TORDREN-75204 format. One line per field, with one value per residue: residue in three letters; y, z, x of N, C-alpha, C, O in turn. Coordinates in nm, 3 decimals. Each point is the difference from the previous one (the first is absolute). Example, Ala and Ser with C-alpha at 12.3 -4.5 7.8 and 13.67 -1.06 7.14 Angstrom:
rest = ALA_SER
n_north = -0.569_0.107
n_up = 0.780_-0.138
n_east = 1.319_-0.139
ca_north = 0.119_0.119
ca_up = 0.000_0.006
ca_east = -0.089_0.082
c_north = 0.120_0.109
c_up = 0.000_0.073
c_east = 0.090_-0.077
o_north = -0.002_0.111
o_up = 0.066_0.017
o_east = 0.104_0.051
***
This chain:
rest = ILE_HIS_GLY_GLY_GLU_THR_THR_GLU_GLY_ALA_PHE_ASP_GLU_ALA_ILE_ARG_HIS_SER_ILE_THR_LYS_MET_ALA_TRP_TRP_HIS_PHE_VAL_ALA_ALA_ASP_GLU_TYR_GLN_LYS_ARG_VAL_VAL_GLN_LEU_GLY_GLU_ASP_PRO_LYS_ARG_VAL_PHE_ASN_VAL_GLY_GLY_MET_GLY_VAL_ASP_ALA_ILE_LYS_LYS_ALA_ARG_LEU_LEU_SER_LYS_LYS_GLU_LEU_MET_LYS_LYS_SER_GLY_ILE_GLN_PHE_GLY_GLU_LYS_ASN_LEU_LEU_VAL_THR_TYR_HIS_PRO_VAL_THR_LEU_GLU_LYS_GLN_THR_SER_GLN_LYS_GLN_PHE_LEU_ALA_LEU_VAL_GLU_VAL_LEU_HIS_ASP_LEU_LYS_ASP_VAL_TYR_LEU_ILE_PHE_THR_MET_PRO_ASN_ALA_ASP_SER_ASP_GLY_ARG_ILE_ILE_LYS_GLN_MET_ILE_ASP_GLU_PHE_VAL_SER_SER_HIS_ASP_GLN_ARG_SER_ILE_SER_PHE_THR_SER_MET_GLY_SER_ALA_ASN_TYR_LEU_SER_THR_LEU_GLN_PHE_VAL_ASP_ALA_VAL_VAL_GLY_ASN_SER_SER_SER_GLY_LEU_VAL_GLU_ALA_PRO_THR_PHE_LYS_ILE_GLY_THR_VAL_ASN_ILE_GLY_ASP_ARG_GLN_LYS_GLY_ARG_LEU_ARG_SER_LYS_SER_ILE_ILE_ASP_CYS_LYS_PRO_THR_LYS_THR_SER_ILE_LYS_GLN_ALA_ILE_GLN_THR_LEU_TYR_SER_LYS_ASP_PHE_GLN_MET_ILE_LEU_PRO_LYS_PRO_ALA_PRO_ASN_GLU_SER_LYS_LYS_ASN_LYS_CYS_LEU
n_north = -1.320_-0.047_-0.217_-0.011_0.086_0.154_-0.005_0.027_0.087_-0.215_0.099_0.143_0.134_0.130_0.207_0.156_0.095_0.176_0.198_0.125_0.109_0.195_0.123_-0.012_0.135_-0.070_0.198_-0.113_0.158_-0.128_0.023_0.217_0.095_-0.023_0.124_0.207_0.018_0.004_0.202_0.088_-0.082_0.186_-0.101_-0.081_-0.192_0.082_-0.050_0.150_-0.063_0.123_0.018_0.184_-0.099_0.087_-0.120_-0.189_0.030_0.023_-0.185_-0.076_0.102_0.036_0.012_0.109_0.067_0.070_-0.032_-0.205_-0.048_0.085_-0.108_-0.181_0.039_0.058_-0.211_0.112_-0.162_-0.066_0.196_0.119_-0.213_0.089_-0.206_0.135_-0.133_0.118_-0.157_-0.026_0.130_-0.162_-0.019_0.156_0.015_0.004_-0.171_-0.117_0.033_-0.116_-0.214_-0.041_0.015_-0.182_-0.173_-0.010_-0.057_-0.222_-0.130_0.024_-0.137_-0.168_0.167_-0.110_-0.002_-0.126_0.109_-0.197_0.119_-0.135_-0.020_0.115_-0.148_-0.205_0.004_-0.132_0.133_-0.186_-0.051_-0.107_-0.218_-0.143_-0.033_-0.154_-0.208_-0.084_-0.056_-0.207_-0.189_-0.037_-0.095_-0.208_0.143_0.161_-0.038_0.038_-0.209_0.025_-0.172_0.035_0.054_-0.061_-0.136_-0.206_-0.017_0.063_-0.153_-0.179_0.040_-0.002_-0.210_-0.017_0.081_-0.191_0.181_0.059_-0.183_0.130_-0.083_-0.062_0.107_-0.144_0.141_0.093_-0.140_0.055_0.139_0.103_-0.144_-0.066_0.149_-0.157_-0.067_0.222_-0.050_0.130_-0.131_0.049_0.059_-0.010_0.180_0.121_0.095_-0.004_0.200_-0.161_-0.002_0.154_-0.050_-0.110_-0.170_0.156_-0.118_0.007_0.146_-0.096_0.021_0.174_0.000_-0.128_0.085_0.155_-0.076_-0.070_0.160_0.074_-0.126_0.026_0.193_-0.128_0.148_0.077_0.153_0.216_0.070_0.058_0.208_-0.160_-0.077_0.179_-0.178_-0.063_-0.224_0.059_-0.065_0.217_-0.020_-0.076_0.127_-0.066_-0.046
n_up = 1.134_0.203_-0.015_-0.072_-0.177_0.159_-0.160_0.220_0.013_0.019_-0.205_0.093_0.126_-0.103_-0.049_0.164_0.068_-0.126_0.030_0.167_-0.047_-0.080_0.189_-0.087_-0.128_0.207_-0.107_0.193_0.033_-0.013_0.209_0.061_-0.070_0.145_0.188_-0.035_-0.006_0.197_0.099_-0.092_0.177_0.067_-0.181_0.189_-0.087_-0.039_0.219_-0.151_0.209_-0.178_0.088_0.122_-0.160_0.055_0.169_-0.056_-0.074_0.162_0.104_-0.135_0.090_-0.222_0.223_-0.084_-0.094_0.207_0.066_0.077_0.213_0.159_0.033_0.133_0.221_0.082_0.066_0.076_0.022_0.104_0.096_-0.111_0.074_-0.176_0.089_-0.178_0.155_-0.181_0.131_-0.220_0.082_-0.053_0.211_-0.069_0.071_-0.196_0.017_-0.192_-0.142_0.033_-0.070_-0.217_-0.055_0.058_-0.142_-0.181_0.055_0.012_-0.178_-0.052_0.138_-0.149_0.141_0.188_-0.129_0.025_-0.177_0.104_-0.187_0.108_-0.209_-0.019_0.146_-0.085_0.215_0.046_-0.170_-0.110_-0.147_0.102_0.047_-0.168_-0.055_0.125_-0.076_-0.174_0.049_0.084_-0.120_-0.111_0.137_-0.057_-0.173_0.132_-0.022_-0.219_0.058_-0.223_0.092_-0.213_-0.048_0.209_-0.010_-0.085_-0.191_-0.189_-0.103_-0.107_-0.211_-0.146_-0.060_-0.161_-0.187_-0.001_0.003_-0.211_0.073_-0.184_0.149_-0.217_-0.009_-0.170_-0.173_-0.017_-0.138_-0.218_-0.170_-0.022_0.025_-0.210_-0.075_0.083_-0.156_0.028_0.134_-0.183_0.166_-0.219_0.181_-0.152_-0.087_0.168_-0.044_0.209_-0.080_-0.057_0.225_-0.123_0.135_-0.165_0.068_-0.161_0.154_-0.218_0.131_-0.128_0.202_-0.072_0.065_-0.113_-0.193_0.009_0.045_-0.183_-0.130_0.067_-0.054_-0.208_-0.020_0.033_0.168_0.062_-0.135_0.014_0.175_-0.093_-0.069_-0.148_0.173_-0.130_-0.126_0.199_-0.016_0.118_-0.196_0.005_-0.019_0.192_-0.020_-0.210_0.036
n_east = 0.997_0.093_0.051_-0.214_0.107_0.038_-0.156_-0.020_0.207_0.060_-0.017_0.150_-0.129_-0.150_0.077_0.011_-0.192_-0.057_0.101_-0.082_-0.190_0.071_0.020_0.207_0.127_0.054_-0.001_-0.028_-0.160_-0.184_0.079_0.018_0.191_0.169_0.001_0.083_0.224_0.108_0.012_0.186_0.112_0.109_0.087_-0.089_-0.077_-0.207_-0.023_0.071_0.056_-0.063_-0.208_0.038_-0.120_-0.200_-0.092_-0.107_-0.211_-0.154_-0.073_-0.163_-0.178_0.003_0.037_-0.178_0.192_0.051_0.210_0.055_-0.049_0.132_0.192_-0.007_-0.006_0.201_0.036_-0.180_0.152_-0.191_-0.057_-0.158_-0.020_-0.110_-0.023_-0.019_-0.094_-0.061_-0.094_-0.037_-0.163_0.145_0.071_0.146_-0.210_0.112_0.147_0.010_-0.171_-0.188_-0.009_-0.036_-0.217_-0.119_0.010_-0.132_-0.210_-0.026_-0.043_-0.217_-0.111_0.011_-0.034_-0.051_-0.184_0.186_-0.086_-0.024_-0.032_-0.142_0.078_-0.193_-0.093_0.033_0.068_-0.174_-0.053_0.058_-0.161_-0.170_0.016_-0.038_-0.215_-0.104_0.031_-0.115_-0.211_-0.034_0.011_-0.191_-0.150_0.064_-0.005_-0.084_-0.220_0.029_-0.057_0.009_-0.114_0.066_0.213_-0.050_-0.180_0.007_0.115_-0.103_-0.131_0.081_0.060_-0.170_-0.051_0.156_-0.101_-0.119_-0.133_-0.058_-0.108_-0.013_-0.147_0.008_0.197_-0.028_0.021_-0.205_-0.110_0.016_-0.056_-0.199_-0.171_-0.046_-0.151_-0.139_-0.149_-0.019_-0.175_-0.004_-0.076_0.019_-0.119_-0.167_0.100_0.085_-0.198_0.079_0.066_0.145_-0.015_0.111_0.172_0.106_-0.130_0.008_-0.109_-0.054_-0.107_-0.158_0.095_-0.121_-0.214_-0.148_-0.079_-0.163_-0.207_-0.112_-0.088_-0.201_-0.179_-0.084_-0.109_-0.181_0.014_-0.201_-0.098_0.053_-0.123_-0.199_0.053_-0.052_0.117_0.043_0.047_0.088_-0.017_-0.181_0.085_0.060_0.223_0.084_-0.186_0.043_-0.219
ca_north = 0.085_0.098_-0.039_0.004_0.136_0.066_0.145_0.014_0.119_-0.010_-0.124_-0.098_-0.106_-0.112_-0.051_-0.073_-0.128_-0.083_-0.052_-0.098_-0.125_-0.062_-0.034_-0.129_0.032_0.128_0.059_0.111_0.092_-0.001_-0.114_0.024_-0.021_-0.144_-0.060_0.036_-0.080_-0.136_0.010_0.005_-0.137_-0.045_-0.102_0.062_-0.045_0.080_0.140_0.029_0.137_0.039_0.142_0.088_-0.011_0.134_0.037_-0.065_0.075_0.126_-0.029_-0.032_0.109_0.101_0.125_0.119_0.097_0.120_0.082_-0.067_0.005_0.137_0.031_-0.081_0.019_0.140_0.023_0.092_-0.032_0.104_-0.051_-0.099_-0.051_-0.102_-0.064_-0.009_-0.099_-0.017_-0.065_-0.001_-0.107_-0.051_-0.054_0.110_0.075_0.145_0.057_0.027_0.143_0.061_-0.044_0.051_0.143_0.018_-0.015_0.114_0.118_-0.013_0.016_0.142_0.073_-0.047_0.089_-0.039_-0.140_-0.027_-0.106_-0.080_-0.070_-0.099_0.003_-0.117_-0.105_0.016_-0.026_0.104_0.128_0.032_0.120_0.117_0.020_0.046_0.140_0.077_0.003_0.092_0.137_0.032_0.015_0.120_0.119_-0.014_-0.065_0.012_-0.096_-0.126_-0.059_-0.119_-0.100_-0.097_-0.129_0.021_-0.119_-0.064_0.044_0.138_0.003_-0.055_0.092_0.117_-0.037_0.018_0.140_0.069_-0.024_-0.090_-0.015_0.048_-0.039_-0.125_-0.106_-0.112_0.024_0.060_-0.106_-0.108_0.045_0.111_-0.043_-0.057_0.111_0.059_0.129_-0.007_0.000_0.052_-0.080_0.073_-0.068_-0.144_-0.078_-0.109_-0.062_-0.146_-0.039_0.008_0.129_0.017_0.114_0.124_0.041_0.087_-0.004_0.117_0.013_0.086_0.135_0.095_0.002_-0.125_-0.007_0.100_-0.055_-0.112_0.054_0.056_-0.116_-0.051_0.080_0.017_-0.067_-0.131_-0.096_-0.022_-0.087_-0.140_-0.051_-0.067_0.086_-0.067_-0.037_0.105_-0.006_-0.006_0.135_0.047_-0.037_-0.128_-0.027_-0.101_-0.115
ca_up = 0.088_0.075_0.014_0.134_0.053_-0.026_-0.022_-0.004_-0.074_-0.141_-0.059_0.000_0.093_-0.072_-0.098_0.074_0.044_-0.119_-0.041_0.102_-0.025_-0.124_0.017_0.061_0.106_0.062_0.079_0.068_0.069_0.145_0.052_-0.017_-0.141_-0.023_0.050_-0.086_-0.123_0.036_0.019_-0.134_-0.047_-0.058_0.076_0.085_-0.040_-0.114_0.041_0.071_0.047_-0.034_0.028_-0.114_-0.089_-0.035_0.095_-0.048_-0.117_0.050_0.059_-0.107_-0.098_0.008_0.015_-0.034_0.105_-0.014_-0.107_-0.126_-0.022_-0.032_-0.135_-0.098_0.002_0.014_0.134_0.083_0.136_0.100_0.134_0.018_-0.132_0.000_-0.128_-0.005_-0.096_0.026_-0.109_0.020_0.081_-0.110_0.043_0.045_-0.116_-0.009_0.121_-0.021_-0.009_0.130_0.096_-0.036_0.025_0.143_0.014_-0.065_0.086_0.108_-0.057_-0.035_0.121_0.050_-0.066_0.024_-0.039_-0.144_-0.035_-0.119_-0.038_-0.107_-0.059_0.033_-0.100_-0.104_0.050_-0.024_0.068_0.007_-0.082_0.082_0.096_-0.078_-0.032_0.122_0.030_-0.097_0.039_0.125_-0.028_-0.082_0.084_0.111_-0.068_0.076_0.112_-0.036_-0.129_-0.024_-0.093_-0.053_0.044_0.048_-0.015_0.130_0.062_0.046_0.107_0.122_0.041_0.059_0.133_0.096_0.036_0.037_0.137_0.001_-0.118_0.030_-0.104_0.026_-0.077_0.078_0.028_0.132_0.100_-0.028_-0.014_0.089_0.130_-0.019_0.002_0.133_-0.008_0.030_-0.107_0.027_-0.086_-0.005_-0.045_0.014_-0.114_0.049_0.116_0.001_-0.001_0.125_0.016_0.100_0.089_-0.071_-0.083_0.062_-0.078_0.019_-0.089_-0.115_0.023_0.023_0.143_0.038_-0.067_0.066_0.130_-0.024_-0.035_0.123_0.078_-0.066_0.035_0.145_0.064_0.050_-0.110_-0.053_0.093_-0.018_-0.125_0.020_-0.027_-0.067_0.084_-0.001_-0.121_-0.114_-0.057_-0.054_-0.140_-0.017_0.137_0.006_0.085
ca_east = 0.079_-0.081_-0.140_-0.057_-0.007_-0.127_-0.003_-0.145_-0.041_0.037_-0.050_0.108_-0.040_-0.062_0.096_0.104_-0.054_-0.023_0.131_0.038_-0.073_0.051_0.141_0.031_0.096_-0.033_0.108_-0.068_0.090_-0.017_-0.077_-0.143_-0.033_0.011_-0.123_-0.112_0.009_-0.045_-0.145_-0.060_-0.008_0.126_0.073_0.103_0.133_0.045_-0.007_0.124_0.019_0.137_0.017_-0.018_0.116_0.043_0.105_0.122_0.045_0.058_0.130_0.094_0.003_0.105_-0.072_0.076_0.028_-0.085_0.056_-0.031_-0.145_-0.038_0.049_-0.072_-0.145_-0.041_-0.053_0.077_-0.041_0.006_0.025_-0.106_-0.040_-0.105_-0.031_-0.146_-0.047_-0.144_-0.075_-0.146_-0.060_-0.082_-0.128_-0.084_-0.046_0.010_0.059_0.142_0.028_-0.026_0.100_0.132_-0.005_0.028_0.145_0.064_-0.018_0.097_0.133_0.013_0.037_0.130_0.095_0.139_0.016_0.014_-0.096_0.031_-0.122_-0.004_-0.134_-0.083_-0.007_-0.100_-0.135_-0.099_0.021_0.142_0.024_-0.035_0.109_0.116_-0.021_0.015_0.144_0.061_-0.035_0.072_0.143_0.015_-0.010_0.094_0.112_0.124_0.003_-0.065_0.032_-0.084_0.053_-0.096_0.054_0.136_0.082_0.023_0.126_-0.015_-0.101_0.059_0.106_-0.065_-0.047_0.109_0.024_-0.124_-0.044_-0.116_-0.087_-0.134_-0.094_-0.072_0.065_0.054_0.141_0.009_-0.011_0.094_0.138_0.040_0.053_0.132_0.096_-0.006_-0.067_-0.142_-0.099_-0.134_-0.088_-0.127_-0.120_-0.022_0.049_0.085_-0.064_0.012_0.141_0.074_0.065_0.105_-0.024_0.034_-0.114_-0.100_-0.124_-0.086_-0.115_0.028_-0.051_0.108_0.034_0.066_0.130_0.086_0.039_0.090_0.132_0.053_0.045_0.120_0.117_0.009_0.112_-0.044_-0.007_0.134_0.069_-0.036_0.057_0.130_0.115_0.111_0.114_0.102_0.082_-0.090_-0.006_-0.129_-0.009_-0.067_-0.041_-0.105_0.031
c_north = 0.104_-0.033_0.013_0.138_0.061_0.150_0.035_0.121_-0.006_-0.133_-0.101_-0.122_-0.123_-0.063_-0.085_-0.137_-0.094_-0.061_-0.106_-0.135_-0.071_-0.047_-0.135_0.019_0.139_0.046_0.128_0.078_-0.003_-0.119_0.018_-0.023_-0.148_-0.071_0.029_-0.079_-0.142_-0.001_0.006_-0.139_-0.054_-0.096_0.066_-0.039_0.083_0.151_0.031_0.148_0.039_0.147_0.083_-0.001_0.135_0.049_-0.062_0.076_0.132_-0.024_-0.027_0.116_0.091_0.135_0.119_0.084_0.121_0.086_-0.059_0.014_0.140_0.039_-0.073_0.038_0.146_0.031_0.094_-0.019_0.121_-0.060_-0.106_-0.040_-0.107_-0.053_-0.028_-0.096_-0.032_-0.056_0.007_-0.117_-0.063_-0.056_0.107_0.087_0.150_0.063_0.047_0.149_0.068_-0.036_0.056_0.152_0.030_-0.009_0.122_0.125_-0.003_0.026_0.146_0.081_-0.040_0.078_-0.049_-0.143_-0.011_-0.123_-0.067_-0.084_-0.109_-0.006_-0.128_-0.103_0.022_-0.032_0.115_0.121_0.037_0.128_0.128_0.032_0.053_0.149_0.089_0.009_0.099_0.146_0.041_0.028_0.126_0.126_-0.005_-0.062_0.010_-0.103_-0.129_-0.044_-0.123_-0.089_-0.090_-0.140_0.021_-0.116_-0.052_0.054_0.141_0.010_-0.048_0.090_0.122_-0.029_0.015_0.139_0.078_-0.037_-0.101_-0.013_0.042_-0.039_-0.128_-0.116_-0.111_0.021_0.063_-0.103_-0.108_0.050_0.103_-0.047_-0.060_0.107_0.079_0.143_-0.019_-0.007_0.063_-0.067_0.057_-0.090_-0.152_-0.085_-0.120_-0.069_-0.153_-0.048_0.010_0.132_-0.007_0.122_0.133_0.052_0.085_0.000_0.125_-0.002_0.094_0.137_0.092_-0.002_-0.124_-0.012_0.096_-0.052_-0.113_0.048_0.066_-0.110_-0.054_0.073_0.024_-0.080_-0.140_-0.103_-0.031_-0.095_-0.148_-0.059_-0.069_0.094_-0.079_-0.037_0.107_0.004_-0.003_0.140_0.033_-0.046_-0.130_-0.049_-0.104_-0.117_-0.111
c_up = 0.064_0.001_0.143_0.060_-0.034_-0.020_-0.023_-0.079_-0.147_-0.057_-0.023_0.084_-0.073_-0.099_0.070_0.043_-0.118_-0.049_0.098_-0.026_-0.126_0.014_0.071_0.117_0.053_0.090_0.062_0.086_0.152_0.042_-0.023_-0.145_-0.037_0.045_-0.093_-0.131_0.027_0.019_-0.134_-0.065_-0.061_0.093_0.083_-0.039_-0.115_0.032_0.090_0.040_-0.022_0.034_-0.125_-0.089_-0.050_0.092_-0.041_-0.119_0.042_0.052_-0.107_-0.098_0.022_0.001_-0.025_0.124_-0.021_-0.116_-0.137_-0.035_-0.040_-0.141_-0.106_-0.011_0.003_0.134_0.077_0.146_0.091_0.136_0.037_-0.139_0.015_-0.142_-0.002_-0.111_0.032_-0.123_0.026_0.088_-0.087_0.042_0.063_-0.120_0.019_0.129_-0.023_0.000_0.136_0.100_-0.031_0.020_0.146_0.026_-0.057_0.087_0.119_-0.051_-0.036_0.120_0.056_-0.069_0.010_-0.040_-0.152_-0.034_-0.132_-0.032_-0.102_-0.049_0.032_-0.111_-0.095_0.045_-0.034_0.088_0.016_-0.075_0.080_0.097_-0.071_-0.031_0.123_0.043_-0.092_0.041_0.125_-0.029_-0.081_0.086_0.121_-0.052_0.075_0.113_-0.031_-0.139_-0.018_-0.104_-0.047_0.041_0.041_-0.036_0.137_0.069_0.056_0.117_0.131_0.052_0.068_0.142_0.107_0.062_0.032_0.144_0.007_-0.139_0.044_-0.114_0.037_-0.079_0.092_0.033_0.137_0.111_-0.018_-0.004_0.104_0.136_-0.010_0.005_0.131_-0.003_0.027_-0.125_0.051_-0.101_0.005_-0.049_0.009_-0.112_0.044_0.123_-0.011_-0.002_0.141_0.003_0.103_0.085_-0.070_-0.088_0.083_-0.090_0.027_-0.100_-0.115_0.013_0.033_0.145_0.040_-0.063_0.065_0.134_-0.017_-0.033_0.120_0.091_-0.056_0.045_0.151_0.057_0.047_-0.112_-0.054_0.090_-0.022_-0.129_0.029_-0.039_-0.072_0.099_-0.012_-0.127_-0.127_-0.054_-0.048_-0.142_-0.019_0.137_0.011_0.086_-0.079
c_east = -0.092_-0.150_-0.046_-0.010_-0.136_0.022_-0.147_-0.047_0.033_-0.050_0.110_-0.036_-0.053_0.097_0.107_-0.050_-0.026_0.130_0.046_-0.067_0.049_0.144_0.017_0.097_-0.031_0.114_-0.053_0.099_-0.012_-0.086_-0.149_-0.043_0.009_-0.128_-0.118_0.001_-0.047_-0.152_-0.074_-0.005_0.127_0.072_0.111_0.141_0.057_-0.004_0.120_0.006_0.145_0.028_-0.022_0.123_0.048_0.111_0.133_0.057_0.066_0.141_0.105_0.019_0.120_-0.071_0.091_0.028_-0.091_0.049_-0.032_-0.148_-0.045_0.042_-0.082_-0.147_-0.046_-0.063_0.093_-0.045_0.014_0.033_-0.103_-0.050_-0.106_-0.018_-0.150_-0.042_-0.145_-0.070_-0.150_-0.043_-0.107_-0.134_-0.090_-0.032_0.021_0.056_0.144_0.032_-0.016_0.108_0.138_0.006_0.030_0.151_0.072_-0.009_0.097_0.141_0.029_0.052_0.136_0.112_0.145_0.030_0.010_-0.083_0.037_-0.123_0.031_-0.144_-0.078_0.003_-0.117_-0.142_-0.094_0.027_0.147_0.033_-0.029_0.112_0.124_-0.012_0.021_0.147_0.070_-0.026_0.077_0.147_0.026_0.001_0.093_0.130_0.132_0.009_-0.074_0.043_-0.087_0.065_-0.113_0.041_0.145_0.092_0.039_0.124_-0.013_-0.097_0.059_0.111_-0.058_-0.046_0.109_0.002_-0.126_-0.037_-0.113_-0.058_-0.139_-0.093_-0.072_0.057_0.050_0.147_0.020_-0.005_0.107_0.144_0.043_0.053_0.141_0.108_-0.005_-0.054_-0.148_-0.087_-0.128_-0.092_-0.142_-0.114_0.007_0.059_0.084_-0.058_0.009_0.144_0.060_0.077_0.112_-0.033_0.027_-0.113_-0.095_-0.123_-0.082_-0.114_0.035_-0.064_0.117_0.046_0.080_0.138_0.098_0.049_0.101_0.142_0.065_0.053_0.131_0.125_0.015_0.117_-0.038_-0.003_0.139_0.080_-0.031_0.056_0.133_0.113_0.109_0.110_0.107_0.084_-0.082_-0.021_-0.140_-0.018_-0.078_-0.043_-0.111_0.044_0.068
o_north = 0.063_0.090_0.010_0.015_-0.048_0.061_0.001_0.008_0.101_-0.099_-0.109_-0.111_-0.111_-0.122_-0.107_-0.100_-0.121_-0.119_-0.102_-0.105_-0.121_-0.076_-0.047_-0.056_0.089_-0.075_0.104_-0.042_0.060_-0.058_-0.095_-0.055_-0.048_-0.086_-0.085_-0.040_-0.059_-0.096_-0.038_-0.017_-0.110_0.009_0.065_0.075_-0.005_0.083_-0.059_0.088_-0.043_0.051_-0.053_0.047_0.013_0.076_0.065_0.016_0.041_0.078_0.024_-0.002_0.019_0.048_-0.004_0.002_0.015_0.050_0.073_0.028_0.016_0.066_0.057_-0.004_0.031_0.113_-0.016_0.070_0.079_-0.116_-0.098_0.083_-0.085_0.075_-0.075_0.025_-0.069_0.051_0.015_-0.107_0.051_-0.014_-0.031_0.028_0.058_0.106_0.075_0.044_0.083_0.087_0.042_0.053_0.098_0.077_0.053_0.077_0.104_0.072_0.046_0.097_0.063_-0.049_0.033_-0.058_0.054_-0.101_0.066_-0.091_0.020_0.008_-0.105_0.027_0.106_-0.015_0.109_-0.015_0.104_0.075_0.101_0.116_0.089_0.075_0.108_0.102_0.079_0.084_0.114_0.101_0.068_0.095_0.096_-0.093_-0.073_-0.023_-0.070_0.080_-0.062_0.044_-0.053_-0.081_0.038_0.018_0.077_0.030_0.027_0.075_0.065_0.017_0.051_0.088_0.014_0.018_0.123_-0.099_-0.068_0.081_-0.044_0.023_-0.022_-0.097_0.023_-0.059_-0.018_0.024_-0.069_-0.045_-0.008_0.050_0.007_-0.027_0.105_0.088_-0.113_0.021_-0.036_0.034_0.000_-0.064_-0.056_-0.120_-0.106_-0.073_-0.058_-0.114_0.079_0.054_-0.074_0.073_0.106_0.101_-0.039_0.056_0.047_-0.070_0.084_0.045_-0.046_-0.001_0.011_-0.045_-0.035_0.015_-0.013_-0.056_-0.008_0.015_-0.034_-0.062_0.070_-0.102_-0.093_-0.114_-0.116_-0.071_-0.087_-0.121_0.048_0.074_-0.117_0.070_0.074_0.107_-0.030_0.088_-0.088_-0.009_-0.015_-0.078_-0.011_-0.025_-0.104
o_up = -0.069_0.008_0.092_0.109_-0.088_0.067_-0.113_-0.039_-0.070_0.072_-0.053_-0.026_0.019_-0.017_-0.049_-0.014_0.013_-0.033_-0.040_0.012_-0.012_-0.083_0.069_0.108_-0.076_0.086_-0.065_0.019_0.068_-0.081_-0.038_-0.024_-0.083_-0.071_-0.021_-0.049_-0.083_-0.040_-0.010_-0.109_-0.056_0.122_-0.057_0.025_-0.028_-0.090_0.108_-0.083_0.075_-0.028_-0.108_0.040_-0.046_-0.042_0.010_-0.013_-0.060_-0.028_0.021_-0.082_0.113_-0.104_0.029_0.094_-0.107_-0.078_-0.091_-0.114_-0.091_-0.072_-0.105_-0.109_-0.038_0.023_-0.005_0.047_-0.012_0.009_0.066_-0.090_0.089_-0.098_0.083_-0.117_0.098_-0.110_0.115_-0.003_-0.010_-0.084_0.058_-0.082_0.100_0.043_0.082_0.068_0.038_0.074_0.090_0.034_0.032_0.077_0.063_0.009_0.041_0.063_0.010_-0.018_0.093_-0.095_-0.086_0.045_-0.073_0.070_-0.101_0.076_-0.092_0.079_0.022_-0.112_0.002_-0.083_-0.036_0.116_0.058_0.039_-0.017_0.017_0.051_0.014_-0.010_0.053_0.046_-0.007_0.011_0.045_0.020_-0.031_0.076_0.060_-0.032_0.055_0.091_-0.082_0.099_-0.084_0.081_0.039_-0.084_-0.010_0.095_0.119_0.112_0.095_0.103_0.121_0.097_0.086_0.118_0.112_0.013_0.055_0.101_-0.089_0.104_-0.116_0.117_-0.027_0.116_0.097_0.063_0.109_0.096_0.077_0.053_0.044_0.095_0.037_0.013_0.072_-0.002_-0.112_0.107_-0.118_0.105_-0.104_0.074_-0.004_-0.063_0.070_-0.103_0.037_0.082_-0.104_0.098_-0.030_0.051_-0.068_0.109_-0.109_0.114_-0.101_0.014_-0.090_0.047_0.027_0.069_0.066_0.022_0.033_0.080_0.048_0.017_0.061_0.075_0.028_0.043_-0.057_-0.011_0.018_-0.028_-0.046_0.035_-0.020_0.082_-0.098_0.032_0.099_-0.099_-0.044_-0.107_0.072_-0.022_-0.049_-0.099_0.065_0.104_0.018_0.055
o_east = -0.080_-0.083_0.081_-0.055_-0.072_0.082_-0.048_-0.117_-0.015_-0.012_-0.025_0.046_0.050_0.003_0.037_0.070_0.017_0.005_0.058_0.063_-0.014_0.049_-0.090_-0.022_-0.037_0.046_-0.008_0.114_0.083_-0.071_-0.069_-0.108_-0.077_-0.051_-0.086_-0.105_-0.069_-0.067_-0.116_-0.055_0.001_-0.012_0.087_0.094_0.120_0.009_0.014_-0.024_0.088_0.108_-0.027_0.107_0.113_0.087_0.104_0.121_0.099_0.091_0.119_0.092_0.046_-0.046_0.119_-0.080_-0.060_-0.081_-0.038_-0.035_-0.081_-0.075_-0.029_-0.056_-0.113_-0.043_0.122_-0.089_0.094_0.040_0.032_-0.011_0.009_0.004_-0.051_0.028_-0.029_0.016_-0.043_0.059_-0.111_-0.089_-0.104_0.087_-0.044_-0.047_0.053_0.094_0.083_0.048_0.072_0.106_0.068_0.055_0.092_0.096_0.051_0.077_0.113_0.074_0.050_0.061_0.082_0.100_-0.084_0.007_0.026_-0.034_0.079_-0.094_0.060_0.044_-0.063_-0.090_0.046_0.037_0.032_0.089_0.068_0.037_0.068_0.096_0.058_0.044_0.083_0.090_0.046_0.054_0.100_0.071_0.007_0.054_0.094_0.107_-0.044_0.043_-0.040_0.079_-0.076_-0.084_0.082_0.122_0.012_-0.004_0.044_0.022_-0.014_0.016_0.057_0.005_-0.030_0.048_0.005_0.047_-0.019_0.027_-0.050_0.032_-0.033_-0.071_0.032_0.050_0.104_0.050_0.035_0.085_0.111_0.104_0.078_0.114_0.063_0.048_-0.050_0.047_-0.049_-0.001_-0.065_0.011_0.080_-0.024_-0.007_0.071_-0.034_0.027_-0.045_0.038_-0.007_-0.095_-0.039_0.016_-0.042_0.003_-0.008_0.005_0.089_-0.070_0.104_0.120_0.101_0.094_0.117_0.118_0.093_0.098_0.121_0.106_0.091_0.102_0.091_0.040_0.080_0.044_0.030_0.089_0.080_-0.003_0.078_-0.011_0.023_0.021_0.002_0.042_0.052_-0.049_-0.083_-0.112_-0.071_0.070_-0.065_0.120_0.033
***
C-alpha cells in the first residue's frame, strides 16, 4: 500500500522501496506512483491505482463535533487555529533543532493564533523537538496545547476546525487537502510527493516560514481553497 512514493528527506524512502520489491500485490495512490512501481520491475498486472486509502477512511470515520472534541481533548479553539506537526529530517545531520527553532520563533510572534502541537515520531532528534514543544507550551499555555498521541479520531476531528497544518508531516499533504484547508510544508522531508494547490512549500528559515503563514491567511490564497457545498456543515467538511 502506498508504494512508489518518494520522501527524499527521510529514510522511509529506502524502506518503502524495499517493501515494494518484496510485495506481490501493489495498491498505489496515484498514476505517477503506479509508473514508479512498474519501473522498479513489478508486474503491471499486479499494480493497481486505488487512490489514497486514508481518504476513504476519513469519509467513513465518525468525526467529533467541535464541542465534543474540546471537552474530550482540552483544546480551546480560537478565531484562528493551526495544527503543528513537525518531525526530524532524518537524512540531514544535526539540522532538526535549528530548523524547528526557526518555526518556534515564528509561532512565538503569532499572538492571535491558537496552536495545537503533536509530538514528533521516534526518529533521531525527535527528543530535541519534543523538549522544545514542552518549553513553548509551558510558556504559552493560554494559546497552545500539545499531545504525545492524539489518536486517529481526535486528529482527524481536529483537522475540521483548524486553518492549516504546519510542519513537515505527510498528513499535511495527504489528509489536510481532504479537509479543504491549507498546509505550510517546511523543508525537504516530503520532497518528491505529489502536491495539491493547498500546499505552501517554504524553506526551514524564520523568514520563509513567516512569509508562508502570511500567504496562508492572505485573501488570494484562501480563494483557491475548495469551498464546502452550501449544505455541507463545518462539522464534517471533508471531500
